C-alpha positions, 0 to 999 in steps of 0.5 A, a space after each residue: 358386323 362380323 361375317 364369314 367370307 364376306 356374306 350374311 348369312 354365312 355360306 351353306 355347307 353341303 355334305 353327305 352322311 359319312 363325309 369327313 369335314 375339314 374346315 379351316 377357320 381364319 380369324 381376321 377380326 379383333 375378337 376371339 371366335 370359335 365355330 360350333 357345328 350345331 347338332 353334329 354329335 362329334 363322336 370321339 372328336 370333342 376337340 372340334 365341337 367349337 364350344 369356347 372354354 368348354 372344348 377349346 380356347 377361342 381362336 384369337 385375332 389373326 390365328 387359324 384353326 382347322 376343324 376336322 370331324 366325320 358325320 357318323 350316322 347323321 343326315 338332315 338340316 344342321 347349322 354352324 354358328 360362332 360359340 363365343 360372346 354374342 358373335 353368333 348373331 351374325 356368324 352363322 350358316 346352314 349345314 345340309 347333310 344329304 343321305 348316302 347315295 341311293 338312299 331316298 327321303 322317307 317322303 315323296 321327293 320335293 320339286 325344290 328345297 329352300 333354306 330358311 334361316 330365322 335370325 335377329 339383327 341389331 344396328 349396333 356391334 353385338 359384342 359391345 351390346 353384350 359387354 354393356 349388358 353384362 356391365 349393367 347387371 340388367 337385361 339386353 335391348 331387344 333386336 332392331 329386327 327379325 330377319 329371314 335369310 338376312 332380310 328384315 322385309 317390308 315391315 321395317 323402315 328402309 327395308 322394302 327392297 330387302 325381302 327374301 323371295 321363294 318363287 314357286 310353281 303352282 301344284 308343286 311341293 317344296 321342302 323348306 329347311 327352317 333353322 332358328 339362328 336367333 340370339 335371344 328370342 323364340 319365334 313362330 313361323 307360318 305361311 299365309 293360307 298354306 299348311 306345313 307338314 313337318 318331316 324332320 326335327 333337329 336332323 332326325 326324321 319324324 312321322 309327317 305332321 301337318 300344322 298351320 305354324 311352327 315355333 322354333 327356339 334358337 338352335 332348333 331346325 325343322 324340315 317342312 313340306 309345303 305344297 303350292 295349292 292355293 290360287 296364284 298370288 303372293 303369300 307372306 312367310 312371316 316370323 314373329 315373337 313367342 315370348 313366354 316370360 312375364 314382363 320381358 321386352 320383345 320386338 313385335 314387328 314381324 319379318 316377312 318373306 314372300 312365297 310367290 307363285 309363278 304368274 303372280 303380279 310382282 307388285 301386288 300386296 301379299 296375303 298376310 300370314 296369321 301367327 299365334 299371339 305372343 304368349 300362345 303356349 298352347 300353339 307351342 304344345 300342339 306342335 310338340 305333341 305332333 313330333 314323333 320319331 318316324 320309326 320305332 326307336 331304342 329308348 333306354 328303359 333301364 336307367 343308371 343315373 337320374 338327374 333332376 335339374 331346375 332351370 330359371 332366372 335369379 337376381 343377385 344382390 348388388 355389391 357394386 360401388 356404382 349401383 346405378 351403372 352396374 345394378 340395373 336388374 330387378 329391384 336394383 339387383 344383378 340378373 343371373 340364371 342357373 341350373 340347380 341354382 348354380 350359375 355356371 362360370 366359364 373357366 380360364 382354359 378349356 374344360 376339355 384341356 384341363 380334364 385331358 391334361 389333368 390341370 387342377 383348378 379349372 372345375 369341380 366335379 360336384 354339380 348336384 344331381 338334384 336341387 339343393 332345396 326342394 319347394 313348389 318350383 313353379 308356384 312357390 318359388 322364392 321371389 323376394 327379389 333380390 333377398 332370396 333369389 340369389 344363386 351360387 357361382 361355380 364351374 361345377 360339372 358332372 362326371 359320367 362313366 362311359 355307357 351310362 344310361 341317363 334320364 334328365 328331368 328339366 324343371 322350369 321354375 317361377 323365380 323372377 318368371 316362368 319361361 320356355 327355355 330352349 336347352 341344348 346338349 352338345 355331343 348327343 341327341 336325346 329322346 324327349 320321352 315326356 313333358 308337361 305343365 306344373 311340377 314334375 310328378 313321377 306318379 302322374 307323368 306320362 312317358 312315350 317310350 315307343 316313338 319319342 322324337 330324337 332331338 338336340 335342343 328342347 324347349 322346356 315348357 313355360 312353368 313345366 318340365 321335360 324328361 329326356 334320355 340318352 346313353 353317354 357313349 361319346 367321350 369328352 366334355 359336353 356343354 348343356 345350356 340354354 340357347 337364349 344367349 343372354 341366359 347362357 351369359 347369365 350362367 344357365 348351363 353346366 357340363 358333362 364329362 364322359 369318361 373313355 370306355 374300353 378300346 379305341 372305338 370308345 376312346 377320345 382321340 388326342 388333341 390336334 396340334 393346332 389347338 388354340 391356346 388361351 
């Protein structure tokens, strides 16, 4: 497997708000790679966002590239990961940004902090799995294990010694920085007999909210406070699947770590953690309902540009001369995914370079702001697979003037299956002003414009919708995609090009000299 500096998960990067980060990446693998700094807004430094074929060509075998960016007005739990093929299954690590010196947390200082990274592990080369899956036209194999800080835990064959452990002192409170680095699965997390108090989501403070469990989709981070207030013992920290798609395969063996009290018998059996059932949509909603920004926020109330974007799966007709090998999707079709029924095709050079250097032919500026056809998106979606479930292919983007106040309605659809999709926007955080089940209806939708959470990755509810708002005040090319990598590979994404504004502070910096070539 591919690792960074020989360790898995990769090294933790610690920094402080306002720091300039300089990270030299040397690629000693046979694969193309990039590193994306997930959640970092990269103000005026789009060249260093790390999204392959969007903001840069990949770093090729034997080459190096230096990322150089500043953490402007950002602090909290981030992570970094590869952003090319499926390498991020193992190429990831935590990125912890502390407040400026002398600025306290908005909650009582914890006794200790711990990083908890949730992941998925395959016993095969993930790049090969991706290539095989793409060639087959079908779905990928499920992970062989879930992991907590790289360890599968005692439920898996041969993994009795691979158990991550947090040693705790009775009566003390701990801050756990939860990071979801899974590739294709969303996960519930809980600690046996202990409450979790959420104080931060996606590196932005929230009003404290106490729950028995949380759900994280890939790309999401949540900070929770946990008090060791139970009898001395060994308690399970568990992750298991949240699988909202009908008929989708998933790994059902839980990964376990130990939350172990000082004085507990080390070889004692741990108290089991209770996780929701695999399709418990209500458990997901209750956590989302509890997320509120800590303080009142400045949500855009006047909107310049409204988008309505459907997200979901497709099945294309088989055009292969060897259908048994290449058309293993539903009804002998080829699996795909799309936004507004357009499957995003990665260009041959990076979009940012093509845009900046005015190179024609890499993209078109006609991504539709509304679906090409209107129908009952959730309950009446086309499902005569593959005859009416096809999408168009294209590298279509949307151009935004600097400072545009944007509202995006993301609508899940029922073609193939409804599903919770974790949608990530590069270059921005956004206010999650509303969400609900069924089709979005502007007459009945309830919005929170007072203290909505400020996030960078949002789970669009299964068979439902989410409304987000942001101001497009960061020049560059910014990818928006599903963070389930199989869906991203199938085309569930698009990109926004934000033009320069006025003067130096509203203008993208020029490209670095060592920008990789395609």
